[in-house]
N, C-alpha and C positions, 0 to 999 in steps of 0.2 A: 686115804690118809685122814687121821682125826687129830684134833687138839686134845691134849691130855688133862686139861683143867676142867673140872666139873664142880660147880658151886664153890668156886675159889679154892678148891683143893686140887693139887697136882697129883695125878695118879701115875703109877708105874705098872705097865702091862706085861704080861707073860702068857705063854701058851698054857691053857688049863689042862690039856690032855683029853678033853671031852669034845664030842661032836654034837651038833644039832642040825638036823636035815643034811647030814653028811658034810657039814661045813664047820670050819674052825670056831671054837669058843675060846675067847680070851678071858683072863682073870686079872684083876688089879690086885697088887700086893697089899695095898693099904687097907682095903675093906674086904678082900677076898670075894668080891662080887664077880659073877659071871656075865660076860658081854658077848653079844653076837657081832662077829667081825663084819658081816654084810650089812646089818642094820645099824651098827654103832649104838645099840640099845642095851641097857642093863636088864638082864633077864632073871637074875636070882641074887639074893643077898641085900645088903644095906643100900646098894645103888640100883635096885630094881626099878625100872621105869625111867631112869635118867638117860639122857640122850647126849652122845658125843657130838661136838661140832665138826662138820665135814670141812676139810681144807682141800681146795682144788689141787689136783695132781694130774700128771700126764704120763701115759705109757708111750714111750717112743724110743728110737735108737739113740745111742750116745752121740753119733755124728750129727743128727738133726738137732739134738739138744745143745751141744757145744757150739754149733753154728749160730744159734739164736741167743745163747747165754754163755758167752766165752769166759766169763769170770766165775763160773760155777765151781764150788768146792765139792769134792766127791767123798761120800761116806764109804769107806773101804771095809766091807763086810766079807766074811768067809762065804764061800759058795760051793755048791756041789756039782755044778755043771760049767763046762768051759765057755759055752757060747749061748747067746739067745738068738734063735734063728726063726725064719718064717715057717719052718716045718711045724712049729708049735700050733700054728693056725691052719694046718693041713685041711681040716674040716671046718670051714669058716662058720657054718651054721651052728657049731657047738659053742659059739661065743656071742655075747651081746654087749652092747653099751647101753646101760640103763640109767634112768634119772626119774626124779619125783618133782611134780608140779602141784603144790597144794596137797590134796588127798589122793591124787591120781599118779600112777606110775606108767612110764613108757620105756620101750626098748627097741633097738634096731640090731639085727644080726650083722656080724662081720660080712657075711655074704651079700646082704642087701647094701651095705655101705660100700663094698668093693664095686658093685654094679653102678652105683650112683654116689660118688664121693662128695657131692655137695647137694644137700637136700634143704630146700627152703620150706619150713614147716609152719603150719598154723594149727595149733592144738588148743581148741576151745578158747581162742583169743590170745594165746601165748605164741608169738611169732619168733621162731628160732631158726638158726642155721646149724645143721648137723654136718660137719665136715670130716673128711677122712683122708689121712695121708697114707696112700697105698704102699709107699716105700717102707714105712715103719709100722704099718698096720696100726695107726694111731688115730683114734676118734677124738673129736673135741666138739663142744657145744657152745654156741653163742646166742645171745639175744640179737635179733635183727633190727631192733629199735634203737635209734641214736638221736637224742635231742628231740624226741617226739616224732621222728620220721622213720618209717619202716623201709628197709632196704632189701633188695633181692640180689643174691650173690651167685657167681659162677666160679668154678675152679679153672684157672688157666696156668698151666706150666708150674704147678706147685704153689701158686699164689691165688688169692681171691680177688675178684673184681666185682664191684657193685654196679647194677644196671642203671641206677639213678644218676650217679655222678662220674662213673667210669674210673673211680679211684681204685688203687691197688692196696690190698691188705695182706699181711702175713698170715699164713694158715695157723702157725703154731702159737702166735700171741694175740691175734686179732687186732693188731695195730696197723693203722693206715700209713703206708710208707711213700705213697706217691698220689698226686691228684688233689682235687678240691678239699678233701677231708684229711689231708696229711697231718699226722700227729694225733688223730682221734683214736679211741680204743673201743672195741666191742666188749660188752659185759659177758664174762665167762659164766656159764651155767654149769653147776657141778653134776657130773655123771660118773659112773664107775664101770669098769670092764669086769665081766663075770662070765662063768660058764652059764650057758643058756638054761640048763636044767636047774642049777642052783638059784638063779635069779627068779625063775617062775615058782620054785618051791617056797621062796620067801615073799614073792609078790605075784600071787596067782591071778590077780585081776589086771595085770599089766596089759596095756594096749600096744600091740606090736606095730611098729612104724615100718611101712614098706615103701620103696621108691616108686 
């Protein structure tokens, strides 16, 4: 998900009808520039080189989302399929959760995240928690540093528990709901779900994170 404002101008996006690396190319109506949907980067036209701001989003089931965010409004769009099912991820190695830290990119396959749904990572000094809701095939990434202290997490019954204070945290929001740190929130680090091949087409130097 991206913000539509670039250089104080609000853009309206549509499908351009073109592909780049077999992936969708967007076009903004105002300048008719072409944009990569994976990179959020202007590739041709007056907006070439401009970067869209990434907004954190989550891929999850409606039940999980409604449980955590009961006041949610629903955008009712037409659709071509009756259901979203786990069959979409029948081959979990075909999908990754990818993210960028500075000039480096990282990714973990759905297969690896299913094997280890809570991974405490240290990536060149960036200490992160890669968590995975196996019920909804929903990955999420948090910083493990809170007020200068690095925490280590385990997944217990759909919630997270840190080893340092034994506090309990929600998987979906990173909010502490019980224990010494109740009310604290982990910082969400932005990542995206992608087909594995597409991700590596655009980010060939990605470091693959394994459990």
